C-alpha positions as CSV (number, residue, x, y, z in Angstrom):
1,M,-49.5,59.7,44.5
2,H,-48.2,56.2,43.3
3,Q,-46.1,54.2,46.3
4,H,-42.7,53.2,45.3
5,M,-42.0,49.7,45.4
6,Q,-38.6,49.1,46.8
7,V,-36.0,47.6,44.7
8,P,-34.1,44.2,45.8
9,P,-30.4,45.0,45.9
10,L,-28.4,44.0,43.0
11,E,-26.5,41.4,45.1
12,G,-29.9,39.1,45.5
13,R,-30.7,39.6,41.4
14,A,-29.6,36.9,39.0
15,R,-26.6,38.0,36.8
16,C,-26.7,38.1,33.0
17,N,-23.9,36.1,31.3
18,Y,-22.0,37.9,28.4
19,I,-20.0,36.6,25.4
20,N,-16.6,38.6,25.9
21,L,-15.4,39.4,22.4
22,P,-11.7,40.0,21.6
23,L,-10.9,43.4,20.9
24,I,-9.9,43.5,17.0
25,N,-6.6,45.7,16.4
26,G,-7.8,47.9,13.3
27,D,-4.4,47.6,11.8
28,R,-3.6,44.2,12.5
29,L,-7.0,43.6,10.8
30,K,-6.0,45.5,7.6
31,T,-3.0,43.3,7.5
32,A,-5.2,39.9,7.8
33,K,-7.6,41.2,5.0
34,T,-4.8,42.6,2.4
35,L,-2.8,38.9,3.4
36,V,-6.5,36.9,3.0
37,D,-7.1,38.9,-0.7
38,K,-3.6,38.1,-2.1
39,A,-3.7,34.3,-1.1
40,I,-7.7,33.8,-2.8
41,K,-6.2,35.6,-5.7
42,E,-3.3,33.4,-6.3
43,K,-5.5,30.1,-5.1
44,K,-3.3,29.9,-1.7
45,V,-5.6,28.9,0.8
46,F,-4.7,25.2,2.6
47,S,-6.1,22.8,5.2
48,V,-4.1,20.8,7.3
49,Q,-5.5,18.4,9.9
50,G,-3.2,16.4,12.2
51,P,0.1,17.4,14.0
52,Y,1.8,19.1,11.0
53,P,2.9,21.9,12.5
54,V,6.1,22.2,9.9
55,I,3.6,22.1,7.1
56,R,1.8,25.2,8.4
57,A,4.9,26.9,9.1
58,G,6.5,26.1,5.4
59,L,3.1,27.2,3.6
60,R,2.5,30.2,5.6
61,A,6.0,31.1,4.7
62,R,4.9,30.8,1.1
63,G,1.8,33.2,1.3
64,W,-0.4,30.5,2.0
65,V,-3.6,30.8,4.2
66,E,-5.3,28.0,6.2
67,R,-8.2,27.6,6.2
68,R,-8.9,25.4,9.8
69,L,-10.3,21.9,9.3
70,P,-12.5,20.3,12.4
71,R,-10.0,19.3,14.7
72,L,-9.0,15.3,15.0
73,S,-10.8,13.8,18.1
74,V,-8.4,10.8,19.9
75,P,-10.8,8.4,21.3
76,R,-9.9,5.2,22.9
77,P,-9.9,2.9,20.2
78,R,-12.2,-0.6,20.8
79,R,-11.1,-3.4,19.6
80,H,-13.2,-3.8,16.2
81,D,-12.1,-0.2,15.4
82,L,-8.2,-1.5,15.9
83,E,-9.4,-4.6,13.3
84,T,-10.9,-3.0,10.8
85,E,-8.7,0.5,10.5
86,A,-7.0,-0.1,7.6
87,T,-9.0,-1.5,4.7
88,D,-7.9,1.1,1.8
89,E,-6.1,3.9,4.2
90,G,-3.7,1.4,4.6
91,D,-2.7,-0.9,7.8
92,S,0.8,-0.4,7.4
93,S,0.2,3.5,8.1
94,D,2.1,4.7,11.1
95,D,1.2,7.9,12.1
96,D,1.4,9.3,15.4
97,D,-2.3,10.0,17.1
98,L,-1.8,13.0,18.5
99,G,-4.3,15.0,17.4
100,E,-3.3,18.9,17.2
101,E,-1.3,19.2,20.7
102,G,1.6,20.3,18.9
103,E,-0.1,23.5,17.6
104,R,-1.4,25.5,20.5
105,D,1.1,28.1,19.9
106,D,0.1,28.8,16.5
107,E,-3.6,28.6,17.8
108,A,-3.5,31.5,20.1
109,D,-1.6,33.3,17.4
110,D,-4.4,36.1,17.0
111,L,-3.3,37.1,13.1
112,Y,-3.0,33.6,12.0
113,D,-6.4,32.9,13.8
114,L,-8.3,36.1,12.2
115,M,-7.0,34.8,8.7
116,S,-8.8,31.7,9.0
117,R,-11.7,33.1,10.4
118,L,-12.1,35.2,7.0
119,V,-11.2,32.6,5.0
120,R,-13.6,30.0,6.0
121,N,-16.1,30.1,3.4
122,E,-13.1,29.8,0.7
123,T,-12.0,26.7,-0.9
124,A,-8.7,25.3,-0.1
125,Y,-6.2,24.7,-2.6
126,F,-3.7,22.4,-1.1
127,Y,-4.8,19.9,1.7
128,W,-2.5,17.9,4.0
129,T,-4.2,15.3,6.2
130,T,-2.9,12.4,8.3
131,R,-5.8,9.6,6.9
132,R,-6.9,9.0,3.2
133,D,-10.5,9.4,3.9
134,S,-10.2,12.6,5.6
135,V,-10.5,14.3,2.1
136,D,-13.0,12.8,-0.5
137,C,-10.6,12.6,-4.1
138,R,-13.0,12.4,-6.3
139,S,-15.0,16.1,-4.7
140,L,-12.1,17.9,-5.8
141,R,-11.2,19.6,-8.9
142,K,-8.4,19.3,-11.1
143,D,-6.5,22.3,-9.4
144,Q,-7.1,21.5,-5.6
145,M,-3.7,19.3,-4.4
146,T,-3.7,17.0,-1.3
147,N,-1.3,14.5,0.0
148,H,-2.9,11.2,-0.7
149,Y,-3.5,8.9,-3.9
150,A,-7.1,7.0,-3.6
151,K,-7.0,3.1,-3.8
152,A,-2.9,2.9,-2.4
153,G,-3.6,-0.3,-0.8
154,S,-2.3,-2.5,-3.0
155,F,1.5,-1.6,-1.7
156,T,0.7,0.0,1.5
157,T,-1.4,-2.9,3.4
158,K,0.5,-6.1,4.2
159,V,-1.8,-8.0,2.3
160,G,-1.8,-6.0,-0.8
161,L,2.3,-5.7,-0.8
162,C,2.1,-9.4,-0.8
163,M,-0.2,-10.3,-3.9
164,S,1.2,-7.4,-6.1
165,L,5.0,-8.5,-6.0
166,R,3.7,-11.9,-7.2
167,N,2.7,-10.4,-10.4
168,L,6.4,-8.2,-10.8
169,Q,7.4,-10.7,-13.6
170,W,5.0,-8.8,-15.6
171,F,6.3,-5.1,-15.1
172,D,9.9,-5.8,-14.6
173,A,12.6,-9.1,-15.4
174,A,13.2,-9.8,-11.5
175,D,12.0,-12.1,-9.1
176,P,10.7,-10.7,-5.8
177,D,12.3,-13.3,-3.7
178,T,15.5,-11.7,-4.4
179,F,14.2,-8.3,-1.7
180,F,11.0,-9.2,-0.4
181,P,10.7,-12.6,2.1
182,R,8.3,-15.0,1.1
183,C,5.3,-14.0,2.2
184,Y,1.7,-15.8,2.7
185,R,-2.3,-15.1,3.0
186,L,-3.1,-17.9,5.8
187,G,-6.8,-16.7,5.3
188,A,-6.3,-18.2,1.5
189,E,-6.6,-22.1,1.2
190,D,-4.2,-21.9,-1.4
191,D,-2.1,-19.7,0.0
192,K,-2.2,-21.8,3.2
193,H,-1.3,-24.9,1.7
194,A,1.3,-23.3,-0.2
195,F,3.0,-21.8,3.5
196,I,3.1,-25.2,4.7
197,E,5.1,-26.5,2.3
198,D,7.2,-23.5,2.9
199,F,7.8,-23.9,6.2
200,R,7.9,-28.3,5.5
201,R,10.6,-27.5,3.1
202,T,12.8,-24.8,5.0
203,A,12.9,-27.5,7.7
204,C,14.9,-29.7,5.6
205,T,17.0,-27.0,4.7
206,S,18.1,-25.9,8.0
207,L,18.4,-29.2,9.4
208,L,21.0,-30.0,6.3
209,M,22.5,-26.3,7.2
210,Y,22.7,-27.3,10.7
211,V,24.8,-30.7,9.8
212,L,26.9,-28.8,7.6
213,E,27.4,-26.0,9.9
214,K,27.8,-27.9,13.2
215,Y,29.8,-30.9,11.9
216,A,31.7,-29.6,8.6
217,G,33.7,-27.0,10.9
218,D,32.1,-23.9,9.5
219,S,33.3,-20.8,10.3
220,E,30.0,-19.5,10.1
221,W,29.1,-22.0,13.2
222,E,31.8,-20.5,15.5
223,R,30.3,-16.8,14.3
224,T,26.8,-17.0,14.5
225,R,26.8,-19.6,17.7
226,E,22.8,-20.2,16.8
227,V,23.0,-23.5,17.8
228,H,24.1,-24.7,21.6
229,D,24.7,-20.8,21.8
230,A,24.6,-20.3,26.2
231,K,25.5,-16.9,26.3
232,S,22.1,-15.8,24.9
233,H,22.4,-12.6,27.2
234,G,19.7,-14.3,29.6
235,L,16.7,-14.0,26.8
236,S,17.0,-17.5,26.0
237,K,14.6,-20.4,27.5
238,P,16.6,-22.6,29.7
239,R,16.4,-26.0,27.1
240,K,15.4,-29.5,28.8
241,Q,18.2,-31.9,29.3
242,H,17.9,-34.9,27.2
243,A,21.1,-37.3,28.5
244,N,21.8,-39.5,26.1
245,Q,19.1,-38.7,23.4
246,R,19.5,-38.9,19.9
247,V,17.9,-38.4,17.2
248,G,17.9,-41.1,14.1
249,S,19.6,-40.2,10.9
250,S,17.0,-41.4,8.4
251,I,15.7,-37.3,9.5
252,I,18.4,-36.5,7.3
253,D,17.5,-38.8,4.6
254,N,14.3,-37.6,4.6
255,A,15.0,-33.8,4.4
256,L,17.6,-34.6,1.2
257,C,14.5,-36.8,-0.2
258,V,12.4,-33.8,0.0
259,C,14.9,-31.2,-1.0
260,Q,15.6,-33.6,-4.2
261,E,12.1,-33.6,-5.4
262,Y,11.7,-29.7,-4.7
263,L,14.2,-29.6,-7.6
264,N,12.8,-32.1,-9.8
265,S,9.7,-30.1,-10.0
266,L,11.3,-27.2,-10.5
267,E,13.3,-28.9,-13.3
268,H,9.7,-30.3,-14.5
269,C,11.0,-33.7,-14.2
270,D,7.7,-34.7,-12.4
271,I,5.5,-33.8,-15.0
272,D,5.2,-38.0,-16.3
273,M,3.8,-38.2,-12.5
274,T,0.3,-39.5,-11.8
275,L,-2.2,-38.4,-9.7
276,E,-2.1,-41.4,-7.6
277,T,1.7,-41.1,-6.6
278,T,2.6,-41.1,-3.6
279,P,4.5,-38.1,-1.9
280,T,8.1,-38.6,-0.2
281,L,6.5,-38.0,3.4
282,S,3.1,-38.7,4.3
283,E,0.9,-36.4,6.7
284,Q,2.3,-38.6,9.6
285,Q,5.5,-38.8,8.7
286,W,5.8,-35.1,8.6
287,K,4.3,-34.9,12.0
288,V,7.6,-37.0,13.7
289,F,9.8,-35.4,11.1
290,L,9.0,-31.6,12.5
291,Q,8.9,-33.6,16.2
292,N,12.1,-34.8,15.6
293,Y,13.4,-31.5,13.4
294,Y,12.2,-29.1,16.9
295,L,14.2,-31.6,19.5
296,V,17.0,-31.1,17.1
297,I,17.1,-27.2,16.5
298,H,15.9,-26.0,19.7
299,E,16.4,-28.7,22.3
300,G,19.6,-29.5,21.3
301,L,19.8,-33.0,20.3
302,T,22.3,-35.0,18.3
303,I,21.7,-36.8,15.4
304,E,23.1,-40.5,14.7
305,G,26.4,-40.5,12.5
306,C,25.2,-37.1,11.5
307,E,29.4,-36.7,10.1
308,D,28.5,-39.0,7.6
309,Y,26.7,-36.6,5.8
310,V,28.3,-33.7,5.8
311,E,29.2,-33.9,1.6
312,R,25.5,-35.3,1.0
313,C,24.5,-32.3,2.4
314,K,26.9,-29.8,1.4
315,C,26.3,-31.0,-2.2
316,M,22.6,-30.0,-2.4
317,L,22.7,-26.8,-0.4
318,E,24.9,-26.1,-3.3
319,Q,22.1,-26.9,-5.6
320,M,19.2,-24.9,-3.5
321,R,21.2,-22.4,-3.4
322,C,20.5,-22.0,-7.2
323,F,16.9,-22.2,-6.8
324,C,16.5,-20.3,-3.2
325,P,17.7,-16.5,-3.3
326,Q,16.3,-16.7,0.6
327,M,18.2,-19.4,2.3
328,E,21.4,-17.1,3.3
329,T,19.1,-15.4,5.6
330,D,16.6,-18.1,6.1
331,G,19.1,-19.7,9.5
332,L,18.4,-22.8,11.1
333,C,15.5,-21.5,13.2
334,N,12.5,-21.8,11.0
335,I,11.1,-18.4,12.3
336,W,8.0,-16.9,10.5
337,I,6.6,-13.7,11.8
338,I,2.7,-13.5,11.8
339,K,1.0,-10.4,11.0
340,P,-2.9,-9.5,11.5
341,G,-3.3,-7.6,8.0
342,A,-5.6,-4.8,9.6
343,K,-3.3,-3.5,12.7
344,S,-0.3,-1.1,12.5
345,R,2.4,0.3,14.3
346,G,3.5,-3.1,15.4
347,R,0.4,-4.1,17.2
348,G,-0.8,-7.8,17.4
349,I,2.6,-9.2,15.9
350,M,4.3,-12.2,16.8
351,C,7.6,-14.3,16.0
352,M,6.5,-18.1,16.1
353,N,8.7,-21.2,15.2
354,K,6.4,-23.9,15.4
355,L,3.8,-25.0,12.5
356,D,0.8,-26.8,15.0
357,E,1.1,-23.2,16.7
358,I,0.7,-20.5,13.6
359,M,-1.9,-22.5,11.9
360,S,-3.7,-23.0,15.7
361,L,-3.0,-18.8,16.2
362,V,-4.6,-18.4,13.1
363,D,-7.6,-20.8,12.9
364,A,-8.3,-19.5,16.8
365,D,-9.4,-15.6,15.0
366,H,-12.7,-16.6,12.4
367,D,-13.3,-13.0,11.5
368,I,-9.8,-12.3,10.1
369,M,-9.8,-15.5,8.7
370,K,-12.4,-14.9,6.8
371,D,-11.5,-11.7,5.2
372,S,-8.0,-13.4,4.5
373,K,-6.3,-10.7,6.5
374,W,-3.9,-12.9,8.8
375,V,0.0,-12.5,6.6
376,V,2.6,-15.0,7.7
377,Q,6.2,-14.0,6.3
378,K,9.7,-15.8,6.7
379,Y,11.9,-13.9,9.1
380,L,15.2,-12.3,8.7
381,E,17.3,-15.2,11.2
382,R,20.6,-13.9,9.6
383,P,20.1,-10.0,9.5
384,L,23.5,-7.5,9.7
385,L,24.3,-6.5,13.3
386,V,25.6,-4.0,14.5
387,H,27.3,-4.5,17.9
388,D,24.9,-8.1,18.1
389,T,21.7,-5.9,18.0
390,K,19.3,-6.2,15.4
391,F,17.7,-2.8,13.0
392,D,16.1,-1.8,10.4
393,V,16.1,1.2,7.9
394,R,13.3,3.5,7.7
395,Q,13.5,5.0,4.1
396,W,11.4,7.8,2.2
397,F,9.9,8.1,-0.6
398,L,7.5,10.6,-2.8
399,V,5.5,9.9,-5.6
400,T,4.4,13.2,-7.6
401,D,2.5,11.3,-10.7
402,W,1.5,7.7,-11.3
403,N,1.3,8.2,-15.2
404,P,3.9,8.7,-15.7
405,L,5.2,7.1,-12.6
406,T,7.3,9.6,-10.9
407,V,9.5,8.4,-8.1
408,W,11.7,10.9,-5.8
409,F,14.2,9.3,-3.4
410,Y,15.1,10.6,0.0
411,L,18.7,11.0,0.1
412,E,18.8,10.9,4.2
413,C,17.1,7.7,6.3
414,Y,17.4,6.4,10.1
415,L,17.9,3.0,12.1
416,R,16.0,2.0,14.4
417,F,17.5,-0.3,17.3
418,S,16.4,-2.9,19.6
419,T,16.7,-2.4,23.1
420,Q,17.9,-6.0,23.1
421,P,20.9,-8.2,22.0
422,Y,20.0,-10.3,19.2
423,S,19.2,-13.9,19.7
424,T,17.1,-16.4,17.5
425,H,16.2,-18.4,20.8
426,T,14.0,-16.3,22.1
427,L,10.9,-15.1,20.5
428,D,10.6,-11.6,22.3
429,S,8.9,-8.9,20.5
430,S,11.7,-6.6,22.5
431,V,14.3,-8.5,20.4
432,H,13.0,-8.5,17.0
433,L,10.7,-5.9,16.6
434,C,12.3,-2.6,15.8
435,N,9.7,-0.6,15.4
436,N,9.4,2.6,18.4
437,S,5.7,2.8,19.2
438,I,7.0,-1.3,20.8
439,Q,10.6,-0.2,21.8
440,K,9.8,2.9,23.9
441,H,8.0,0.5,26.2
442,F,11.1,-1.4,27.1
443,Q,14.1,-0.7,28.8
444,P,17.4,-1.0,27.2
445,S,19.4,-4.3,28.1
446,P,22.1,-4.0,30.9
447,D,24.2,-6.3,28.3
448,R,23.7,-3.6,25.3
449,N,26.3,-2.9,23.9
450,P,27.3,1.0,25.4
451,S,28.2,2.4,22.3
452,L,24.9,2.1,20.8
453,P,22.5,5.0,21.2
454,A,20.4,5.2,24.4
455,E,17.4,6.8,21.7
456,C,18.0,3.8,19.8
457,M,18.5,5.7,16.5
458,W,21.3,6.8,14.3
459,S,21.1,8.3,11.4
460,C,22.6,7.0,8.3
461,S,25.5,9.3,8.4
462,Q,26.5,7.1,11.7
463,F,25.5,4.4,10.3
464,R,27.7,4.9,7.0
465,S,30.7,6.2,10.1
466,W,30.4,2.6,11.3
467,L,30.3,0.4,7.6
468,A,33.9,2.6,6.9
469,A,35.3,1.3,10.8
470,S,34.5,-2.0,9.3
471,G,36.3,-1.6,6.3
472,Q,32.5,-1.9,4.3
473,G,32.2,2.5,3.5
474,D,32.0,1.9,-0.6
475,L,29.2,-1.0,0.2
476,W,26.1,1.9,1.3
477,E,26.5,3.9,-1.9
478,G,27.2,0.5,-4.1
479,V,25.1,-1.7,-2.3
480,V,22.5,-0.3,0.2
481,V,20.8,2.5,-1.8
482,P,20.5,0.8,-5.0
483,G,18.8,-2.1,-3.8
484,M,16.5,0.1,-1.7
485,Q,15.7,2.3,-4.6
486,K,15.4,-1.1,-7.1
487,A,12.9,-2.0,-4.5
488,V,11.1,0.5,-4.3
489,I,10.7,1.1,-8.0
490,Q,9.7,-2.6,-8.9
491,T,7.0,-2.4,-5.9
492,L,5.3,0.9,-7.5
493,L,5.1,-0.8,-10.8
494,T,3.3,-3.5,-9.8
495,A,0.5,-1.5,-7.8
496,Q,0.4,1.3,-10.7
497,D,-2.8,-0.2,-12.2
498,S,-4.4,-0.1,-9.0
499,V,-3.9,3.2,-7.7
500,E,-5.9,6.3,-8.8
501,P,-3.5,8.4,-10.8
502,R,-5.2,12.0,-10.1
503,K,-2.7,14.2,-11.2
504,A,-3.1,17.2,-8.6
505,S,-2.1,14.2,-5.7
506,F,1.0,13.5,-4.3
507,E,1.9,11.5,-1.4
508,L,5.4,10.7,0.7
509,Y,5.4,7.8,2.1
510,G,8.5,5.6,4.3
511,A,9.8,2.0,3.4
512,D,11.1,-0.1,6.6
513,F,14.3,-2.6,4.9
514,M,16.2,-4.9,6.7
515,L,20.2,-5.4,5.9
516,G,21.0,-8.9,5.2
517,R,25.0,-10.0,6.2
518,D,26.0,-9.2,2.6
519,L,24.2,-5.9,3.2
520,R,21.4,-6.3,0.5
521,P,18.0,-4.9,1.5
522,W,15.2,-6.3,2.2
523,L,12.0,-4.4,1.8
524,L,9.9,-5.3,5.0
525,E,6.6,-2.9,4.4
526,I,5.5,0.3,2.8
527,N,3.9,3.0,5.2
528,A,1.2,5.6,4.4
529,S,1.4,8.4,6.5
530,P,4.5,8.0,7.8
531,T,5.1,9.2,11.5
532,M,7.1,12.6,11.4
533,A,6.7,12.8,15.6
534,P,10.6,14.4,16.9
535,S,10.4,11.4,19.2
536,T,14.6,11.6,19.3
537,G,17.1,13.6,18.2
538,V,17.8,12.1,15.0
539,T,13.8,12.8,14.1
540,A,14.2,16.0,15.5
541,R,16.4,17.3,12.7
542,L,15.6,15.1,9.8
543,C,11.1,14.7,9.8
544,P,11.5,19.0,9.7
545,A,13.4,18.7,7.0
546,V,12.1,16.0,4.9
547,Q,8.8,18.0,5.2
548,E,10.4,20.9,4.2
549,D,11.8,19.5,0.9
550,T,8.4,17.5,-0.1
551,L,7.0,21.2,0.1
552,R,9.9,22.2,-2.4
553,V,9.1,19.3,-4.9
554,V,5.2,19.6,-5.2
555,L,4.9,23.4,-4.6
556,D,8.0,25.5,-5.7
557,R,8.7,23.0,-8.6
558,R,5.9,23.9,-10.1
559,C,6.7,27.3,-10.8
560,D,10.4,26.6,-11.0
561,R,11.4,23.6,-12.6
562,N,14.9,24.3,-11.8
563,T,14.7,25.1,-8.4
564,H,16.3,23.2,-5.5
565,T,14.4,19.9,-4.2
566,G,16.6,19.5,-0.9
567,G,17.3,15.9,0.2
568,F,15.2,14.6,-2.7
569,Q,16.2,12.9,-5.9
570,L,14.4,12.1,-9.1
571,I,15.0,8.7,-9.5
572,Y,12.8,7.2,-11.7
573,K,10.4,8.7,-14.6
574,Q,8.1,6.9,-16.5
575,V,7.4,6.9,-20.4
576,H,4.2,8.9,-20.5
577,V,1.4,7.0,-22.3
578,Q,-1.5,9.5,-23.9
579,N,-5.1,8.2,-23.3
580,V,-5.7,6.5,-26.8
581,K,-9.2,5.7,-27.3
582,I,-9.6,2.2,-28.8
583,A,-12.1,1.7,-31.0
584,K,-13.2,-1.9,-32.9
585,P,-11.6,-2.2,-36.4
586,I,-14.0,-1.1,-39.1
587,E,-14.4,-4.7,-41.2
588,K,-13.8,-4.6,-44.6
589,K,-16.6,-6.2,-47.0
590,Q,-14.7,-8.5,-49.3
591,T,-14.6,-7.5,-53.2
592,Y,-14.1,-9.0,-56.2
593,T,-14.2,-7.6,-59.9
594,V,-16.0,-8.6,-63.1
595,Y,-14.4,-7.9,-66.4
596,Y,-17.2,-7.2,-69.3
597,S,-14.7,-8.7,-72.2
598,S,-14.7,-10.7,-75.1
599,K,-13.6,-13.5,-72.8
600,V,-16.4,-13.4,-70.3
601,W,-17.7,-16.6,-71.4
602,D,-14.5,-18.2,-71.5
603,H,-13.8,-17.0,-67.7
604,C,-17.6,-18.4,-66.7
605,L,-16.3,-21.9,-68.0
606,V,-13.6,-21.4,-66.1
607,Y,-15.2,-20.9,-62.9
608,I,-18.0,-23.7,-63.4
609,F,-14.7,-26.5,-64.2
610,L,-13.2,-25.1,-61.0
611,C,-16.0,-25.7,-59.0
612,I,-16.7,-29.0,-60.3
613,N,-12.9,-30.3,-60.4
614,V,-13.5,-31.8,-56.7
615,Y,-16.1,-33.7,-58.3
616,N,-15.6,-37.3,-60.8
617,T,-14.5,-37.0,-64.1
618,F,-17.8,-38.5,-65.5
619,F,-19.7,-34.7,-64.2
620,Q,-16.9,-33.4,-65.5
621,I,-17.1,-34.8,-69.1
622,I,-21.0,-34.4,-69.3
623,L,-21.1,-31.2,-67.8
624,H,-18.3,-29.9,-70.7
625,T,-20.6,-31.0,-73.2
626,C,-24.0,-29.5,-72.4
627,C,-22.0,-26.4,-72.0
628,C,-20.6,-26.2,-75.7
629,I,-23.7,-26.3,-76.9
630,I,-26.1,-24.3,-75.1
631,M,-26.7,-21.3,-76.8
632,N,-27.8,-17.4,-75.6
633,H,-29.5,-17.3,-72.9
634,F,-30.4,-20.9,-72.2
635,K,-26.5,-21.2,-71.7
636,C,-27.1,-17.7,-68.7
637,L,-29.6,-20.3,-66.9
638,C,-27.0,-23.4,-67.2
639,I,-24.8,-21.2,-65.7
640,F,-27.2,-20.3,-62.4
641,L,-28.0,-23.8,-61.5
642,L,-24.5,-24.7,-61.4
643,F,-24.2,-21.8,-59.3
644,L,-27.0,-23.2,-57.4
645,L,-25.6,-26.5,-57.1
646,F,-22.0,-26.2,-56.2
647,V,-21.6,-23.0,-54.8
648,P,-24.9,-23.1,-51.8
649,N,-22.8,-20.6,-49.5
650,S,-23.1,-18.0,-52.0
651,S,-25.8,-15.4,-51.1
652,L,-28.6,-14.2,-53.4
653,S,-27.1,-10.6,-54.2
654,L,-24.5,-12.7,-56.0
655,W,-26.5,-14.6,-58.1
656,W,-28.4,-11.6,-59.2
657,S,-25.5,-9.8,-60.2
658,S,-24.2,-12.1,-62.0
659,Y,-27.4,-12.8,-63.8
660,E,-27.1,-8.8,-64.6
661,I,-23.8,-9.2,-66.2
662,L,-24.1,-12.1,-68.4
663,C,-28.1,-11.3,-69.4
664,C,-28.3,-7.6,-70.1
665,P,-26.7,-6.3,-73.6
666,R,-23.4,-5.1,-73.5
667,Q,-22.6,-1.3,-73.0
668,T,-20.2,-0.3,-75.8
669,L,-18.1,2.9,-75.0
670,A,-16.4,5.2,-77.3
671,S,-13.1,3.4,-77.3
672,G,-14.1,0.3,-78.0
673,R,-13.7,-1.3,-74.3
674,Y,-16.5,-2.6,-72.3
675,K,-17.6,-0.7,-68.9
676,H,-15.9,-2.3,-65.2
677,E,-18.2,-2.4,-62.5
678,M,-17.4,-2.9,-58.9
679,H,-19.8,-4.9,-56.6
680,T,-19.5,-5.6,-53.2
681,V,-21.5,-8.7,-51.5
682,N,-20.8,-11.3,-49.1
683,I,-18.6,-13.7,-51.2
684,S,-17.7,-17.8,-50.1
685,Y,-14.5,-18.9,-50.4
686,P,-14.8,-20.9,-53.4
687,V,-16.0,-17.7,-55.3
688,L,-12.7,-15.7,-53.8
689,R,-10.5,-18.4,-55.0
690,V,-11.9,-17.6,-58.8
691,Q,-11.7,-14.2,-58.1
692,K,-7.8,-14.2,-57.9
693,Y,-7.9,-16.0,-61.3
694,L,-10.3,-13.8,-62.7
695,E,-8.1,-10.6,-61.8
696,R,-4.7,-12.3,-62.6
697,E,-6.6,-13.3,-66.1
698,G,-9.0,-10.0,-66.9
699,P,-8.1,-7.5,-68.7
700,K,-5.5,-4.7,-67.7
701,S,-6.0,-1.0,-67.1
702,S,-3.9,1.3,-69.2
């Protein structure tokens, strides 16, 4: 008998790991398969990557089924990534890197998860992604839609927008300086020198404005208090006290001379100047001028005999305003905003008001300088303020086609406020940058007007109410909206040749504007993938609405052209230009007609005399006598000799054709006329001149 071995208890044995598969309800599976089959048949499979629950819900409500893409990982960004993340993607993208955190409820839904599994091997016909490079547009079929256009960096990057608007004159009769602050690439040598000249010239005009506003009793001086304003809400740096120190009046003379020289160059009065002509101010004189300018504007020193220059300053500023549309917003402090071209959401942006500091900052970063990514833009020192607080406007627009260019403008927008009262005596980002990604790190100032929202946002309807209360209610529809629409259209026109015009693509953009004191809008930048995060009560209402209305335009309107498009209004549709193949024109050969008539010998003699007319009379008499006594074929040989002598450029084919014409027997027709033939040969200019005579004198066809 076999002995039985004792089996160790189960507790002492290693346990096996089993995968717990979810139980699938039969009815739920049947429902999922029915919906999936219908979606596949109607090509309603979509993929969304990013924090867009509204887009998912809107597509599912329309019968679409999602094929899930891999989750977006959000690693800690490295310095190199921050500097190189915005090549073609657009450094103005301000999307929120939230991954898929806001969609866990959808993930837990068994039905949607099951349907996604069933279509995992199907083709998606609609893509909505955060980044442009998430989907390769070149590999998509014509019926696959995506929410990005390729090569849109010509207007969604700081450098691209700066360069594109310089070409506006070729697309529209408009001046970009009327809606886009002056901008330069500090990495390009020509732009760098242009910026230095602009900074110096702006310092001159600012100094003249200082004299006019301070000593002419200008109401603007009393209202703005930009100079010697002691009430800076605790943000201004304490000024140094310069007892009994004054700046000489020569600084005003120099400013007037520089402005006059600039006006002369605009009126082309400097074309007679030689290269050896010395400039108005040398480099050393400019250094002294700017130092004195800083002392007057930033430190509060006065100018000797300043009152005597008021009228001259006023006259010069009136002339400068005709050529400088941005002079009213330039202010007195000559502040410029420095933008690293490869960063977004306000990172690395700073305001500066001294030329040497700006150049030192830029020259310190050789990597960005090498790629020309540093952008410097004139800061709008005199914007429209709401309760002494700066704000900007986020305006959405949608492009559904680039050929013809088709632009939709959203009727609602929102305002983003700073947390601190406005002042030009401080360069702090909490005062001058209104990006929500920056302002959310600051607490509202205790000196801030209590009428302003705690969330630092207003809807456009709230702003319109404020305008109406101040007696400017009609300017929203009359000035602000038309100005923003015009700026958007003109910007897109300059970038139209750069963007790939894929028919099944569309893209939603967010444009940032500032308003001047006359409510004229000034374009700051255009953002690709604008944030849709419900960060405040205003965005919690507007962002879902703009996403739903986008689906109405790009999906519902494809099926029904009369469908309601929500808040989107079509503001521009270009005349469609068909793609026409350009072919090289066919070169027509010169032709001439030779007549067989009784006057053929006379025509030949006329031709001979025309050819030799350029020579002296002696040769004309001799040749005329020879031609008169020559008979039959000997006569023809002389004609060929004359051809060879006087028409060396004629081709041999012409000579041979002439020999056949003159030497061959005539072919008599039944009508008694002689046969006409066409010969196509290369003809020199003297022969062409005779041809016109022959055609005029030859026999006329009945």
